[in-house]
Every structure is written in C-alpha cells, then in structure tokens.
N, C-alpha and C positions, 0 to 999 in steps of 0.2 A: 254470175254481176256483171254492170258493166263498169268498166274500171277510164277516170280521169289520162292516165298516165303518172311519170315522175317528173318530180323538179323542172326546170324550165319548159319540156312538153307540156305538162300541165297550166305551167305560169302561160304560155304561150298559146293554148287552145284557146278558139274563139276573139280574142284580141283583134280591133279595130285601130288600125292608125288611121287620122288624120287630115285630109290637106291643110295646109300651115301652121298646124301644131304644131308646137314647139316640145321636143324630148330631151332631157338628162338621159343620158345612155353610159352606163361601165362596162367594163371588160378588163378580166384580168387574162395575167398568165397562165401557161397551163402551169399547176404547181406551184403556183404564186413566187417563180423562178425572177429574181430583180435584174432580169435582163439589159434594162435600161440606165441602171449605175453607169455601165462603160455607154461613157459619151458616141464611139463611134456608129455604138446601135440606136441610141436615143435617137442621135442624128437623123438616123437611116428612117427608121420612122415618122420622125418628124419631118421630111421628106415629104413620105406618103401619106403622111395625113394631110402634106399641105395642099397636092395635087391638085390640078387644077379638073381630069380628071375620075376623079377618085369621089365624089360628092353630087353624082348624075341626076340624081332623083333627091335630092335637098341640100340642104343649103348649112353650111357649120360654119354654126354663127363664135363659135368659141371650144376652145379644147385642153387637156393637160395632160403631157404623160408620163404618169410615175415612175418609180423604179419597178413596180411589178402589175400597173394597170394604164389601161386611157381615162379618163373623163372627156366626152363632147357634151353638145350642145348644140342639135341637129334642129329646122324645122322643112321641117316634110316637102316636099313640093306635089302636084297635081300625082296621079298616080304612083307614088311613092309607095314601097313599102317598110320598115323601116327598119324589118328582119334581113331583109333582100341586101340595103345599104352596109349592114355594120357585117354581113357577111362576108361581101369585097371588100371592105376594109379589111376587117380578120383575112382571110387567104393573102390579097395581095401587099399588104404590108409582111404577113408569114414567108410570102415566096423571097420579095426581095432581099429582108433580112436575112433568110435560108441561102439566099445565093451568096449574100456579104460574108456570110459566115463560114461558107463553105461546110453547111448540113443541113442535113433533111427534119422530116419530123412538124408536129404538132409546136406552133409558140404560143397561141392565145387559148386559154380553156374552150369545152362549149359553153353556147348560148352568152348570157347579156344581161345587167340589167338595163330597166328604163323605166322615165316616171315622167309623167307629163304635165307639163306647168298647162296651168287655170290664165294668165295677162300678162302683161310686160312687167311688173312688178316681183312678179317671179321671176320674169325670166332674168332680171337686173343681179335678181338675189342669186341665182343658179348663179351664174356665169362670177359674180363677188366670191364665191363657193366655190367654185373650181379651181379656178386660179389660184386661189389660197391653198389647196393644198400642200404642195411646197412649203408653205411657211408650217402648217399645222402639224407636217412629219418632220418639221426643224431641219429641210434640207438646204436654209437657206436664211437669213436674214429678213432680208426684204423681195415680195413680191417681182420687182423687176432681175432681180440677180439671179430668178431660175429663168437658164433659154425654153427650157423647152414646153411652152404651151404660146397659145395668140386665141387673138378677138375682132373680130371684125368695124367691131370700136377704135381699134388700135391701127391708121391705118400710115405713122410712120415704123413700126415692129416689126423686122425682118426676122423669118422664126430662121434655125438653126437649118 
C-alpha cells in the first residue's frame, strides 16, 4: 500500500508556491521553549529577521517574534520556493543565536505552517492579526509597546 507520509511531509507534498503570492507563515521553537522571553535572544533573532540578505527570494512584509514562535507575511518573488526561504531563516537565526548563547542544537521545530492569501484585503487583515499577537497574549497593553515586530508600511519604525 502506498503512503503519502506523515505530518509536515504529507502537507508539503505536491504543494506549489506562486510568484507574487503572499503567505502567512508560522514556525515554533523546538519543544515550544520560550527562548525569546529573553530580550537579548529576541533582539538577536530580530536582527537576523531584518537582515537584507535573509529574504533573497521573497519580500518580508510584516513579522512578529513571540516568546516561542515567529509569524511572517512573505511575498514570493520569481523562482522562489517558500520552504527554502523558511529553511534559510530558521537555519541562519538558529546559528546566530546558538553562537551568541554558546550552545548547539536545534532552535526551531521541524516544519512550519503556511497559508496563502487571496488578495489585498486578506493581506491587511493578516498583517493586523500578526502584529496584534502580543496584545492577545497579554504581553503588552499597546502594540507599539512590543519591540519585536515590524512591517514595511511603517517607514519610521526601527526594529530592535
């Protein structure tokens, strides 16, 4: 009997990523360890997230780093593969944070969740939802008080 696979493997099989399409992506830390409750750890991953070389084949429109997970809103460019973009982000951010902490081992859980958006309205709703995560998690009283997020629509916002 033929089996498609388990978990994330089965979800990714035969998935196509479309140029110009916008995706909401979520990835969690391994074992949901709350690495990013520590300001220095969070700032390290934020700098990696904002690195000009990080998103070579996509445009990062909006993102938020929570204590144990990361959400991003990405628009794929020509020839981009969503899985490759997320693997690069997870690999580089883990390597940089592990170096800072003097540790080895995985930072992120295997796989990620993604959802393709349908249009401009969905994109703005998704961006609002992402940046509202710290409010819903009761981490802050105002979105502007949370330092670990950014969006392309905020030209005057400087990330940590």
